[in-house]
N, C-alpha and C positions, 0 to 999 in steps of 0.2 A: 503496500499500500504504500503508495506517495505519502510523503508528509508535507501538510500545509507550513510554510515558511513566511508567509509575509503577516507574524504576529496576530494569527486568530479570525483573520479576515478575508472571508472568500474572495476569489478574483474575480471579476467581473469582463475578464476576455471572453471573445462568442470564437463557437468556432472556424476552424482555420472554414475559409470561402461562406463564413454566415453571411458577409455584404454582398453575395456576390449576387445571391434572391434579393427583387426589387419587392416582394411580399417582406420580407424582413423589413425592408425600408419603411412599408407600410404602416408595419406592427410598431416599429417605434414610434412615427411621428406621430399615430394616432395615441398610443401613450403616453407619447412626450403631452400632447395637447391636453388629454385628459387629465390630466398630475398639475397642469397652469389651467382647466376648465373650458377651455372652451372645444367648436366644432374643426377637426384640422381642415373640412372640405369646403371652409370658407375664406377667402386667400388675406382678406381682410383682417384674419385674425391673428395670422402672421406677422402684422406693421412692425410690432414691436418685439418681434424677438430675434436673439443675434445669436451666431454662431457660436459666441460660448455659452449663453444657454442648451444650447443642442449637446456643448463640449462636456459642461456640467454635469449630465445627468447620461453618461457615457453615449452618446451619438455621434462619436468621433469617426465612425466609420461610414457612412454616406460621405459623410465632406472629405474623408480620405481621396472617398470615389467621387468627387466631382470638385478637385481642387479648392475646399475650405468655400464652396460656394452652396449658401443655403437655399439661395435660389434653385441653380439647378436641382439640386439633391431632394428640393420639395415638387419639382414638376414632374424629374421621374418616378417620385414614389406616389404622384397624385397626379396622370395627364390629366385629369377633368379641371384640373385648377389652371389651365392655358387660355380658356375658354373666357374664365372669369379676369383674365389678365386682362385680356383685347376686350371687355366688354366691361370694366369698372375702373379700367386706366390706371390698372395698380402696376408697379413695377421697382425695381429693385437700383437703389442710387447705388449702393458698392453690393459688391458679392457678399456681407453679412448680416445687413438689416434688409426691411421693406421700405417703401415709406410710396404713397398718395402724388402721382405728375401734380397733381393742384396743391400738393405744401407750401 
């Protein structure tokens, strides 16, 4: 049996290849949104979320696959958000956060 050498804390590492499955991204972002109390399928709910928020809650996997772009990670996880981006005029000022282009 392998001994835990991290001071009794369980490792939060995912198995190799875990983040290759987009369904795991969707699951992660749904759980993230639930922990923050919002619907992940409404793009305006992501406006004040930053990459640091995602990393803090063990979501660096999707970000690593999208060059640290929260925008790309969300759009890959939830392609249905693309229509809301076009309709609502939502866009990302930089890859780490979302802002309304009318702001």
